VMD Tcl script that draws the C-alpha trace (Angstrom):
set ca {
  {-21.40 4.54 18.81}
  {-19.48 3.40 15.32}
  {-18.43 0.44 14.80}
  {-15.13 -0.63 13.95}
  {-14.18 -0.88 9.91}
  {-12.79 -4.05 10.54}
  {-13.25 -6.75 12.76}
  {-10.83 -7.81 15.31}
  {-8.53 -10.13 14.21}
  {-5.77 -11.80 16.20}
  {-2.27 -11.74 15.03}
  {1.15 -13.02 16.39}
  {2.86 -10.73 18.65}
  {6.19 -11.46 16.32}
  {4.89 -10.35 13.34}
  {5.98 -7.40 11.98}
  {6.76 -5.05 8.95}
  {8.26 -1.44 7.90}
  {4.23 -0.12 8.25}
  {4.04 -1.01 11.91}
  {7.46 0.21 12.84}
  {5.83 3.37 11.55}
  {2.29 3.55 12.22}
  {1.75 0.63 14.58}
  {-1.28 -0.44 15.41}
  {-2.19 1.65 12.59}
  {0.03 0.53 10.10}
  {-3.31 -0.16 7.12}
  {-3.40 3.75 7.12}
  {-0.20 3.70 5.65}
  {-0.24 5.21 2.54}
  {3.08 2.79 1.56}
  {1.48 -0.25 2.95}
  {-1.06 -2.60 0.26}
  {-2.12 -5.34 1.37}
  {-0.90 -8.73 0.02}
  {2.57 -6.65 -1.25}
  {4.15 -5.89 1.78}
  {6.62 -7.64 3.29}
  {6.64 -9.12 6.67}
  {9.07 -10.77 9.03}
  {9.50 -12.26 12.32}
  {10.83 -10.83 15.45}
  {11.34 -14.03 16.40}
  {14.22 -15.38 13.69}
  {14.63 -12.00 11.87}
  {13.12 -13.44 8.52}
  {10.54 -13.96 6.42}
  {10.12 -17.49 7.83}
  {8.69 -18.05 11.61}
  {10.12 -20.82 14.14}
  {7.75 -22.66 12.71}
  {9.75 -22.76 9.13}
  {6.44 -21.23 8.13}
  {6.19 -18.21 6.40}
  {5.20 -14.96 7.52}
  {2.14 -12.48 6.38}
  {-0.47 -11.41 8.02}
  {-2.65 -14.02 7.15}
  {-0.75 -16.81 7.88}
  {0.39 -15.23 11.41}
  {-3.37 -14.41 12.48}
  {-3.68 -18.12 13.04}
  {-4.47 -19.16 16.07}
  {-3.28 -22.60 15.57}
  {0.08 -22.13 14.84}
  {2.36 -23.51 17.13}
  {4.61 -20.23 17.39}
  {1.82 -17.97 17.54}
  {1.61 -15.35 20.34}
  {-1.66 -13.29 20.37}
  {-0.77 -9.65 20.67}
}
mol new
graphics top color blue
foreach p $ca { graphics top sphere $p radius 0.5 }
foreach p [lrange $ca 0 end-1] q [lrange $ca 1 end] { graphics top cylinder $p $q radius 0.2 }
display resetview
């Protein structure tokens, strides 16, 4: 059995980006996806800020200690 290429990393249910809309959970394989360069938004606020006023990104929205975090 092969090991996953990246370890499981929880992310917020409300985080999304264009690549996620098209490729779903396989979004990192989108040819247009560039880590650190992709614009994410929160589906609760529909802006680049979450309901807690903090910015959105894959890194920031993978923090379970963030008050608005809901694990996907």
